[in-house]
FIPADREN-644508 format. One line per field, with one value per residue (C-alpha): residue number from 1; residue in three letters; x, y, z. Coordinates in steps of 0.2 Angstrom, whole numbers. Layout:
BEGIN
i c(NUM_...)
aa c(ALA_...)
X c(X_...)
Y c(Y_...)
Z c(Z_...)
//
This chain:
BEGIN
i c(1_2_3_4_5_6_7_8_9_10_11_12_13_14_15_16_17_18_19_20_21_22_23_24_25_26_27_28_29_30_31_32_33_34_35_36_37_38_39_40_41_42_43_44_45_46_47_48_49_50_51_52_53_54_55_56_57_58_59_60_61_62_63_64_65_66_67_68_69_70_71_72_73_74_75_76_77_78_79_80_81_82_83_84_85_86_87_88_89_90_91_92_93_94_95_96_97_98_99_100_101_102_103_104_105_106_107_108_109_110_111_112_113_114_115_116_117_118_119_120_121_122_123_124_125_126_127_128_129_130_131_132_133_134_135_136_137_138_139_140_141_142_143_144_145_146_147_148_149_150_151_152_153_154_155_156_157_158_159_160_161_162_163_164_165_166_167_168_169_170_171_172_173_174_175_176_177_178_179_180_181_182_183_184_185_186_187_188_189_190_191_192_193_194_195_196_197_198_199_200_201_202_203_204_205_206_207_208_209_210_211_212_213_214_215_216_217_218_219_220_221_222_223_224_225_226_227_228_229_230_231_232_233_234_235_236_237_238_239_240_241_242_243_244_245_246_247_248_249_250_251_252_253_254_255_256_257_258_259_260_261_262_263_264_265_266_267_268_269_270_271_272_273_274_275_276_277_278_279_280_281_282_283_284_285_286_287_288_289_290_291_292_293_294_295_296_297_298_299_300_301_302_303_304_305_306_307_308_309_310_311_312_313_314_315_316_317_318_319_320_321_322_323_324_325_326_327_328_329_330_331_332_333_334_335_336_337_338_339_340_341_342_343_344_345_346_347_348_349_350_351_352_353_354_355_356_357_358_359_360_361_362_363_364_365_366_367_368_369_370_371_372_373_374_375_376_377_378_379_380_381_382_383_384_385_386_387_388_389_390_391_392_393_394_395_396_397_398_399_400_401)
aa c(MET_LYS_ARG_GLU_TYR_LYS_PRO_LEU_GLY_LEU_TYR_VAL_HIS_ILE_PRO_PHE_CYS_LYS_SER_LYS_CYS_ILE_TYR_CYS_ASP_PHE_TYR_SER_LEU_PRO_GLY_GLY_GLU_GLY_LYS_MET_ASP_ARG_TYR_VAL_SER_VAL_LEU_CYS_ARG_GLN_LEU_ALA_GLU_ILE_ALA_PRO_ARG_THR_ALA_ALA_HIS_ALA_VAL_ASP_THR_VAL_TYR_PHE_GLY_GLY_GLY_THR_PRO_SER_TRP_LEU_GLY_GLU_LYS_ARG_LEU_ARG_GLN_ILE_LEU_LYS_THR_VAL_GLU_LYS_HIS_TYR_ARG_LEU_ALA_LYS_LYS_PRO_GLU_ILE_THR_LEU_GLU_CYS_ASN_PRO_ASP_SER_ALA_GLY_ASP_TRP_LYS_VAL_LEU_ARG_ALA_LEU_ARG_ARG_ALA_GLY_PHE_ASN_ARG_ILE_SER_LEU_GLY_VAL_GLN_SER_ALA_SER_ASP_GLU_HIS_LEU_LYS_ALA_LEU_GLY_ARG_PRO_HIS_THR_PHE_ALA_GLN_ALA_GLU_GLU_ALA_VAL_ALA_ALA_ALA_ARG_LYS_ALA_LYS_ILE_LYS_ASN_LEU_SER_LEU_ASP_LEU_ILE_TYR_GLY_LEU_PRO_GLY_GLN_THR_LEU_GLU_SER_TRP_ARG_GLU_THR_LEU_GLU_ARG_ALA_ALA_SER_LEU_ALA_PRO_GLU_HIS_LEU_SER_CYS_TYR_GLY_LEU_LYS_VAL_GLU_GLU_GLY_THR_PRO_LEU_TRP_ASP_MET_GLN_GLY_SER_LEU_GLU_LEU_PRO_ASP_ASP_ASP_LEU_GLN_ALA_ASP_MET_TYR_LEU_TRP_THR_VAL_GLU_ARG_LEU_GLY_GLU_LEU_GLY_TYR_GLN_GLN_TYR_GLU_ILE_SER_ASN_PHE_ALA_LYS_PRO_GLY_TYR_GLU_SER_ARG_HIS_ASN_LEU_LYS_TYR_TRP_MET_LEU_GLU_GLU_TYR_ALA_GLY_PHE_GLY_PRO_GLY_ALA_HIS_SER_ASP_LEU_GLY_ASP_VAL_ARG_TYR_ALA_TYR_VAL_ARG_ASP_LEU_ALA_ALA_TYR_CYS_ASP_GLY_VAL_GLU_ASN_GLN_GLY_ASP_ILE_LEU_SER_GLU_ASN_ASP_ARG_ILE_PRO_GLN_ARG_GLU_ARG_ASP_VAL_GLU_TYR_ILE_MET_LEU_GLY_LEU_ARG_THR_ALA_LYS_GLY_ILE_SER_ARG_GLN_GLU_PHE_GLU_TYR_ARG_PHE_ARG_LEU_PRO_PHE_SER_PRO_VAL_GLN_GLU_VAL_LEU_GLU_ARG_PHE_GLU_GLN_SER_GLY_HIS_ALA_VAL_LEU_ARG_GLY_GLY_ARG_TRP_ARG_LEU_THR_PRO_GLU_GLY_PHE_LEU_LEU_SER_ASN_GLN_ILE_ILE_GLY_GLN_ALA_LEU_GLU_ALA_LEU_ALA_GLY_GLU_LYS_LEU_ARG_ARG_GLU_GLU_ALA_ALA_ALA_ARG_HIS_ASP_TYR_ARG_VAL_ARG)
X c(-67_-56_-64_-57_-56_-55_-39_-42_-31_-33_-27_-26_-24_-14_-18_-4_13_27_25_16_27_24_20_8_-11_-14_-26_-14_-13_3_3_-11_-3_-17_-30_-20_-28_-46_-42_-34_-49_-61_-51_-50_-69_-73_-61_-70_-87_-83_-74_-90_-93_-76_-81_-78_-60_-43_-32_-16_-10_-11_-4_-2_-1_-2_2_17_11_28_24_9_21_25_11_-3_3_4_-14_-21_-12_-18_-36_-34_-27_-41_-56_-50_-44_-26_-19_-2_13_3_12_11_18_22_26_39_49_68_66_54_62_79_77_81_73_56_57_61_46_35_43_39_21_19_25_37_39_45_42_54_50_68_63_81_99_101_98_96_81_74_74_66_52_48_54_58_74_91_99_110_94_88_104_102_84_90_103_91_78_92_98_79_80_67_70_58_63_56_63_53_61_55_63_59_62_65_82_86_98_100_117_110_95_108_117_101_97_114_116_98_102_119_108_102_83_73_61_62_47_53_40_40_35_17_12_-5_-18_-21_-4_9_20_6_6_25_27_29_45_53_64_56_64_54_46_61_72_60_59_78_78_65_72_90_81_73_90_101_89_88_107_106_94_78_63_51_33_23_27_35_40_55_59_71_63_49_48_35_22_8_-3_-1_-3_-21_-25_-18_-25_-43_-43_-53_-47_-55_-49_-51_-48_-53_-50_-48_-55_-62_-67_-76_-91_-92_-95_-82_-83_-73_-74_-74_-57_-61_-54_-67_-82_-75_-72_-89_-98_-90_-94_-112_-116_-117_-114_-95_-96_-90_-92_-103_-105_-109_-98_-101_-85_-93_-93_-74_-67_-61_-52_-44_-36_-32_-24_-17_-7_2_10_23_11_0_-17_-23_-36_-42_-43_-52_-65_-69_-71_-81_-89_-83_-72_-54_-50_-53_-40_-28_-28_-22_-9_-3_0_10_19_26_33_41_29_20_25_15_23_16_-2_-1_1_12_20_38_48_46_28_25_30_16_4_-9_-10_-10_-23_-34_-34_-37_-52_-59_-58_-67_-81_-83_-86_-98_-108_-109_-116_-129_-135_-136_-146_-158_-162_-163_-148_-141_-128_-116_-104)
Y c(-95_-82_-71_-71_-54_-51_-42_-24_-12_7_19_37_49_65_76_89_91_104_103_93_81_81_62_62_58_55_67_80_99_109_124_119_122_134_119_107_110_109_93_84_89_82_67_63_65_53_40_41_40_25_15_7_-2_-11_-19_-37_-32_-29_-17_-25_-11_7_16_35_39_55_67_69_64_69_87_87_88_78_85_82_65_60_67_56_40_44_45_28_20_27_21_5_-12_-14_-31_-36_-28_-18_-12_7_15_33_39_53_63_65_84_83_68_73_77_61_68_71_53_46_55_47_30_32_37_21_23_8_8_22_23_35_43_43_39_42_44_57_75_79_67_72_90_86_76_91_82_94_85_79_61_68_73_55_48_60_55_36_40_50_35_23_35_36_17_14_-4_-6_6_5_16_20_21_24_18_22_41_54_52_37_24_6_12_26_16_3_17_22_5_1_17_15_-4_2_11_-6_-4_-18_-15_-8_-3_-1_6_8_26_28_43_47_58_74_76_89_74_69_86_85_68_73_83_70_56_42_24_12_-4_-14_-3_-3_-22_-23_-12_-22_-39_-33_-26_-43_-52_-40_-38_-57_-57_-44_-55_-46_-57_-52_-54_-43_-36_-20_-25_-33_-36_-45_-60_-55_-37_-37_-23_-31_-17_-17_-36_-33_-25_-40_-53_-46_-43_-29_-11_6_22_40_56_63_50_36_19_6_-13_-17_-29_-34_-15_-6_13_28_47_62_69_86_92_105_94_80_92_100_83_76_92_93_74_76_64_62_46_45_26_13_-5_-21_-35_-52_-62_-76_-63_-58_-71_-58_-48_-65_-68_-50_-46_-64_-65_-49_-58_-71_-81_-83_-92_-109_-120_-128_-111_-103_-117_-118_-99_-95_-112_-110_-121_-116_-126_-111_-101_-115_-118_-100_-102_-119_-110_-97_-110_-117_-100_-98_-84_-94_-108_-121_-124_-132_-131_-113_-104_-88_-78_-77_-61_-62_-66_-50_-40_-47_-48_-37_-48_-64_-58_-52_-69_-78_-66_-68_-87_-86_-74_-87_-101_-90_-86_-104_-109_-95_-100_-118_-113_-103_-118_-129_-139_-145_-156_-141_-141)
Z c(138_130_117_100_91_73_67_60_52_53_40_45_30_33_17_20_12_10_-9_-22_-32_-51_-51_-36_-38_-20_-12_-3_-1_-1_10_22_39_44_42_52_69_63_54_68_79_66_63_82_83_69_76_92_83_72_86_93_76_79_96_89_82_89_80_75_62_61_46_45_26_15_10_22_40_47_41_53_68_83_95_82_78_96_99_85_91_108_102_94_109_120_109_101_107_102_99_107_98_85_70_69_54_50_33_33_20_24_26_40_49_53_72_82_97_88_82_99_106_92_96_114_110_101_83_79_60_49_30_22_5_-2_-20_-28_-23_-37_-31_-50_-51_-34_-40_-56_-47_-36_-20_-6_0_-5_-3_10_20_18_25_40_42_43_55_66_66_71_85_91_91_77_73_58_44_26_11_-4_-21_-39_-55_-72_-69_-83_-89_-78_-84_-78_-71_-61_-55_-49_-39_-31_-25_-19_-9_-2_3_11_24_30_30_35_21_3_-8_-26_-38_-57_-61_-67_-77_-70_-78_-70_-63_-69_-75_-87_-95_-96_-103_-121_-117_-106_-109_-100_-100_-111_-106_-109_-99_-85_-85_-85_-69_-61_-64_-58_-43_-38_-41_-32_-17_-15_-14_0_10_5_1_-12_-5_-17_-34_-27_-10_-2_16_28_36_48_42_29_30_40_36_17_17_23_7_-3_8_9_27_36_37_42_34_40_31_14_1_13_9_20_19_35_39_20_16_5_6_4_9_-2_-9_-2_15_18_13_24_39_37_36_51_61_55_53_35_21_17_7_-11_-12_-2_-8_1_-6_3_5_-6_-20_-19_-31_-43_-30_-23_-39_-44_-27_-23_-39_-34_-19_-17_-7_-23_-24_-20_-29_-12_-4_-19_-21_-2_-1_-17_-21_-39_-50_-51_-66_-79_-69_-68_-86_-89_-76_-83_-100_-92_-82_-98_-103_-86_-80_-66_-54_-43_-27_-11_-19_-22_-39_-40_-53_-56_-57_-76_-73_-62_-77_-86_-71_-79_-94_-84_-72_-86_-94_-78_-74_-92_-90_-73_-81_-95_-82_-72_-88_-92_-75_-76_-93_-87_-72_-83_-93_-77_-82_-65_-72_-73_-58)
//
């Protein structure tokens, strides 16, 4: 009898970049070229050490994120992927993604070598078609370089290409956002990620926000709703709040996060969810390298969360997706009544923010704009139901179901 292996995603964090963008709060280090070789050695060592824990799994996605993984260079990237292939069981036709910036992805021969090594999906950080906006964000490239990188990827026979874009930039108008999206879509990527700008504490943008002309919430909402409509016209299906794909080109790796599937992360700041344990590594390159080399503690988080206790995550993440959530699925997995959540969703159904289709509740594009509010109310209703059941159990009232 053929053995069934559980699917597993691997996330490989590359914490190096040419320069730090003013909005970025990911763990990354500009100007760290001298640390790359040691890091790759440490990373490969830990990949090999963790592999035995995944004997029951088959890796069906590998995602190189950053930072700017393409800044690491072709030889180092191939070394890491070769380590994965050597120590892990790979599923048939795994999705292997490499994040790139346009300025470090313009050589089609390098991209061809990476494709031949196994990379079959490129995620390109374009962000804007306006060179003025790119410069203001601290991006190290122009839109012309983005066009060149797309051309290089196609010449290298990369058939799964994603472009990242940001709307709500300082000084951006609805018209200029439309121009960015149209110019990006004209490059015919299979996937587009369109994120609203978030001003994160601890970034240079946070310190600068008082002097910047940022689009207000209403303008950002107009940008978002137009994006959903326009990309739908162009054949891109929205499958998550910020993500759109041609049929069959959804990011299989990112779907793992939203569908509560297992993944293992490697590198400083990387998170994992493996074997009912949620853990993360320190956001410190030196501490991470020292810990791996000397078998020291590199964990910053470590919590066991059984599947039966992931009801909150199921609602919070599921309502971010076009697939949505199901009463039958929820009650089977978590042995809790769905009715308090459904009552909330029914109220938002009346206002056009939620819909019930094929037994699944999902948010509409207008509902996605209010997702924090809707999800918050749903979780509050669920918490109230849990409290009611706990109180009933404390007084031995077993009539509560």
